[in-house]
C-alpha positions as CSV (number, residue, x, y, z in Angstrom):
1,M,-68.8,-14.0,-17.8
2,T,-67.1,-10.8,-17.2
3,N,-67.3,-10.6,-13.4
4,G,-64.6,-13.4,-12.8
5,R,-67.2,-16.1,-12.7
6,D,-68.0,-18.9,-15.2
7,N,-71.4,-19.7,-16.7
8,N,-72.4,-21.6,-13.6
9,G,-71.7,-18.6,-11.3
10,Q,-68.6,-20.2,-9.8
11,F,-65.2,-18.4,-9.7
12,S,-63.3,-18.9,-12.9
13,V,-59.8,-20.5,-12.8
14,G,-57.3,-17.8,-11.8
15,N,-59.9,-15.8,-9.9
16,P,-58.8,-15.5,-6.2
17,G,-62.3,-14.8,-5.0
18,G,-63.4,-11.9,-2.8
19,P,-62.2,-10.6,0.5
20,G,-64.7,-12.8,2.4
21,R,-67.4,-11.8,4.9
22,P,-66.6,-8.7,7.0
23,R,-66.5,-9.3,10.7
24,R,-69.8,-8.7,12.4
25,A,-70.0,-5.9,15.1
26,V,-70.3,-8.5,17.9
27,E,-67.1,-10.3,16.7
28,I,-65.3,-7.0,16.8
29,D,-66.6,-6.3,20.3
30,Y,-65.4,-9.6,21.6
31,L,-62.0,-9.3,20.0
32,S,-61.6,-5.8,21.4
33,A,-62.5,-7.1,24.9
34,I,-59.9,-9.8,24.7
35,G,-57.3,-7.2,23.5
36,D,-58.2,-5.1,26.5
37,V,-57.3,-7.8,29.0
38,V,-54.5,-9.7,27.3
39,S,-51.3,-7.6,27.0
40,I,-48.6,-8.3,24.4
41,D,-46.4,-9.6,27.3
42,D,-49.2,-12.0,28.4
43,W,-49.5,-13.3,24.8
44,R,-45.7,-13.8,24.6
45,E,-45.9,-15.8,27.8
46,I,-48.8,-17.9,26.5
47,A,-47.0,-18.5,23.2
48,S,-43.7,-19.4,25.0
49,R,-45.5,-21.9,27.1
50,A,-47.1,-23.4,24.0
51,V,-43.7,-23.8,22.4
52,V,-42.3,-25.6,25.6
53,D,-45.3,-27.9,25.7
54,A,-45.2,-28.6,22.0
55,K,-41.5,-29.5,22.2
56,S,-42.2,-31.9,25.1
57,G,-44.8,-33.8,23.0
58,D,-48.1,-32.0,23.7
59,A,-50.1,-32.5,20.4
60,R,-52.6,-29.8,21.3
61,A,-49.9,-27.2,21.8
62,R,-48.4,-28.2,18.4
63,E,-51.8,-27.9,16.7
64,W,-52.5,-24.5,18.4
65,L,-49.1,-23.2,17.3
66,A,-49.5,-24.5,13.8
67,K,-52.9,-22.8,13.5
68,Y,-51.3,-19.4,14.3
69,L,-48.1,-20.0,12.4
70,I,-49.3,-21.6,9.2
71,G,-53.1,-21.4,9.4
72,E,-55.7,-24.1,9.4
73,H,-55.2,-24.9,5.7
74,P,-51.4,-24.7,5.0
75,L,-50.6,-23.4,1.6
76,E,-48.8,-25.9,-0.5
77,V,-47.1,-24.0,-3.2
78,L,-45.1,-20.7,-3.2
79,H,-44.5,-19.0,-6.5
80,D,-42.0,-16.2,-6.7
81,Y,-43.1,-13.4,-9.1
82,G,-40.2,-11.0,-9.0
83,N,-40.2,-9.2,-5.7
84,V,-43.7,-10.3,-4.8
85,N,-44.3,-13.7,-3.3
86,I,-47.7,-15.0,-4.1
87,Y,-49.0,-18.0,-2.1
88,V,-51.1,-20.4,-4.1
89,P,-53.3,-23.1,-2.5
90,D,-53.3,-26.3,-4.4
91,N,-56.9,-26.0,-5.4
92,G,-56.7,-25.0,-9.1
93,R,-58.1,-21.5,-8.5
94,G,-54.9,-19.7,-9.1
95,P,-52.9,-17.1,-7.1
96,T,-54.2,-15.5,-3.9
97,S,-52.5,-12.8,-1.9
98,N,-50.6,-13.4,1.3
99,D,-52.6,-12.3,4.3
100,G,-49.6,-11.7,6.4
């Protein structure tokens, strides 16, 4: 097929898929409300405490930090294509862009 999908409608090998579902308005409202009450300095204090707790053996603090630092599904392979690093999950679908 020409839209990046195979004959079964699944993404073809090498197709990174789409951008995903856009956030719903209610999700944006909740995120905005959190941002209004949690300053950058507050967040730094929270993250610093999580680092201290993780270093002292708190598994939940380690999990929380890992989720923010490397995501829930860590990428397993890094390919270097010239000046652009493309992160590739080990799922056979091919390159995907780095979200940040």
